[in-house]
C-alpha positions, -999 to 999 in steps of 0.1 A, spaced: 0 -2 2 28 27 14 49 19 -20 20 29 -46 11 58 -25 48 71 -28 48 61 -69 17 83 -68 35 111 -47 71 111 -60 62 127 -93 39 149 -80 69 162 -55 93 162 -80 73 190 -101 63 206 -76 26 202 -76 17 190 -44 21 225 -30 -11 220 -11 -5 216 26 -30 191 28 -19 171 4 12 160 14 4 156 51 -22 129 45 -1 111 19 27 111 46 5 106 76 -16 75 58 20 60 49 33 68 80 3 49 100 -8 22 77 27 8 70 56 -5 93 87 20 98 109 -9 96 102 -14 64 106 20 49 139 17 23 161 51 25 146 63 -6 112 57 7 121 82 35 137 104 14 105 113 -9 84 111 25 107 137 36 106 158 7 67 155 10 64 168 44 89 194 36 64 212 16 42 206 43 66 226 68 74 199 83 110 185 84 110 148 98 89 120 104 87 108 138 69 75 148 65 57 181 67 22 186 44 6 211 64 -25 205 97 -13 223 117 -26 250 116 -6 277 120 -13 317 89 -13 336 84 16 360 92 14 396 61 9 418 57 32 448 36 28 479 31 52 504 62 42 525 86 49 499 66 83 486 66 90 524 110 87 524 112 114 495 87 136 509 101 134 548 139 127 537 147 150 497 179 152 502 185 113 506 165 113 471 180 137 453 170 122 423 139 113 426 113 142 411 76 134 426 51 147 396 17 152 401 -5 146 368 -39 163 377 -50 192 365 -40 223 382 -74 230 397 -69 193 415 -31 202 424 -44 237 441 -68 217 462 -40 194 475 -11 178 464 19 159 480 46 181 494 76 189 467 57 175 440 56 195 407 28 199 385 27 183 350 -9 178 342 -18 149 318 -47 155 304 -39 190 299 -6 187 286 3 153 271 34 166 255 49 185 286 81 164 284 87 170 244 92 206 248 126 219 249 136 233 280 129 270 272 96 264 263 91 242 291 101 273 312 74 294 298 48 271 298 52 260 336 79 287 355 102 256 366 130 237 350 124 208 331 133 178 350 168 159 333 161 124 321 187 112 345 165 116 373 136 94 381 101 107 378 76 93 401 43 97 387 10 103 406 -26 113 400 -54 115 421 -62 74 421 -39 59 395 -54 62 362 -32 92 345 -4 86 365 4 51 345 -9 66 314 18 97 318 43 73 330 46 57 298 45 89 277 74 98 296 92 65 282 83 76 247 101 110 255 135 91 265 124 95 303 138 58 312 138 61 349 101 60 362 79 52 392 45 50 393 24 57 426 -4 37 420 -23 46 453 -17 80 441 -34 110 462 -59 92 475 -39 72 491 -14 98 501 -47 116 521 -60 80 536 -24 76 551 -18 110 566 -52 111 581 -42 77 593 -10 87 606 -26 117 625 -48 97 649 
């Protein structure tokens, strides 16, 4: 299928006919989503890059859901409490609250940063300057472990998996999340 699309697009690209922004993007997206990237030959990639340049794109990116990666470290209340209580003993761990800013303002684990998964899923793909402008603090270093949490563990799992695609290999997931934190904190106060 992708050979047919490329064969049809290639002469048009060479003649400069595909100047409409939607046609090149459609061809490139069709090939990208319905063909296996591993089967692309250098000539096919070169043609797709020409198509994308006409649409003001510079490269073709694909994310493989089948890539092997280390699983996130599971965190429970005790491990998170250790990070909060003694941050100097855990300088390479960053607590990341992936709830929306309103939820974060209503209460969060002390020392956590807020990277809302729903409204800013690509936050970790931003460059340092864009990240700083958007969130008001430095982008986490890829060498640090990001420990994700949300309200009940669903968004944190998705955010942790997405962080992996952006090159963050050191990841943790507090699946009990904020509900578990509040429950344990309330019990500790009794």
